[in-house]
N, C-alpha and C positions, 0 to 999 in steps of 0.2 A: 318128746323124744326120750326123756329119762323115765325109767320105770314103765316102758311100753305105752306111755301116753303121748298124745300129739303135742308138738311143740307149742308153747304159749306165745311164741314170737309171731306177730303177723305184720306184714308189710304190704302196702298197696303198690300197684304198678305191675309192669310186665315181668315175666320170668324168662331168664336166659338159661339155656341148658348146655353144658359141656358133657356130651353123652359118652358112654362107655366106648373105649377104643378110639377116642378123639384125643389128640395131643395139641395143646396150644403153646406155642413158643413166643413169649413176649408178655408184656403187661396187659391187664384188663382193667378198664375204667368203666363203671356201671352204676345204675341206680335200679331200684326195684329188687327183684330176687335173682340171685345167681346160684344155680345148682351145679355142683361139680361131681360128675360120675366118672370122668376120664382123668387126664393128667394136664395140669397147668404148670409150665416151667416159666415162671415170671411172677410179678407182684400183682395182687388183686386189690384195687383201690376203689372205694365207693366215692361217687361224685359228692363234693362238699354241699352241705345244706339240704340233701335229699334223703328220704328214707331208703335204707338198703339192708339186705340180708344176704349173707353168704352161707350156703349149706354145702359141706363137704360130706358126701354120703359114704357108705360102707367101703366101697372099692375106690373111691375118689382119692386123688393125690394132688397136693400143691407143693411145688418146690419154689418157694418165694414167700414174701411177706403178705399178710392179709391185714387190711385196714378198712373196717366197716363198723357202723353203729351196732349191728347185731350179727353174731356168728354162731353157727351150729356145726360142730365137727363130730363126725362118726367115722372118718377116714384118716388119712395121713397128711400131716403138714410138716414140711421141713423149712422152717423160717419163723420169724416172730409173728405174733397175732395181737392186734390192737382192736378191742371191742369197746366202743365208747358208750354203749347202752347195756347190752346183754350178751353173755357168752354161755353156750351150752356145750359141755364136753360129754358126749355119750359113751357108752360102754366100750366101743371099739376105737375111740379117739386115740391117736398117737401124734403128739406134737414134739418135734425136735427143735426147740427154740424157746424164747421167752414169751410169756403171755401177760398182757396188760389188759385189765378189765375193770368195769364199774360194778357189775353184778355177774356172778358166775354160778352155774349149776354144774356139778361134776358127778357122773355116775361111777359106781364101783367098776373097776376095770380100765377106766380111762388113764392114759399115761401122759405126763408132761415131763420131758427131759430138758429142763431149763428152769427159769424162775417164774413164779406167779407173783405179779405185782398189782396190787389194788390201785386204781387211779382215784386219788382222794378228791380231785377237783375235775369232775366230768366236763365242765365248761372249758377249762384250760386244755383238756385233751381234745375236745371238739375244735377249739380254735387252732390247735396245732395241726389238725387235719383239714383246716379250712372251712369248718362248719360254723354257722352262727351260734353264739352263746345263747343259753336260755334267758329270756327276758326277766328282769327282776324289777320289783317295785322301786321307784326312785325314793331316795331318802328325803325326809321332810326338809324343807328349806329352813335355814337357821336365820332368825330375825335378830338384828342387833338393836 
C-alpha cells in the first residue's frame, strides 16, 4: 500500500466486501478480510483468536471503533483504531481518534487527529481483545 507497493499483510480466509453506496448501521464481527468501500456506522471487531484484516479503501468510511490484528487505512475513520499486529496508514488515510498499534507504517499525507500509542505488550493487547496470548517457553523448574 505504501509507496505504491502491494500491502505486505496477508490473511487467509474469506473476504467480506462493504461496497460503494452501501451503508451498514450497527457493529460488524468478522474473521478473514473485511474490505470497506462504503460506510459503516458502528464498531468493527475481529473474532478473537482468528486471523483478521480490515481494509478501509480510498472512499471508504468508518464511524466507530476498529479492533483487529491487522488494519490498512486509506479512507476515513472516526473512532479509535486498535491493531494488535500491524497497521498501515496510506497517503489518503484520515483518522479522527486515537490509534493503538504494535507495528505501524505511515505514508506521507496520512493524518491522525488523536494520539498514536505504541502497545508495548502485544500479548496483553490480544488478551484484552479476547485473543490467545503467544505461547512462550516454560521457565525451567527450580530444584531445591
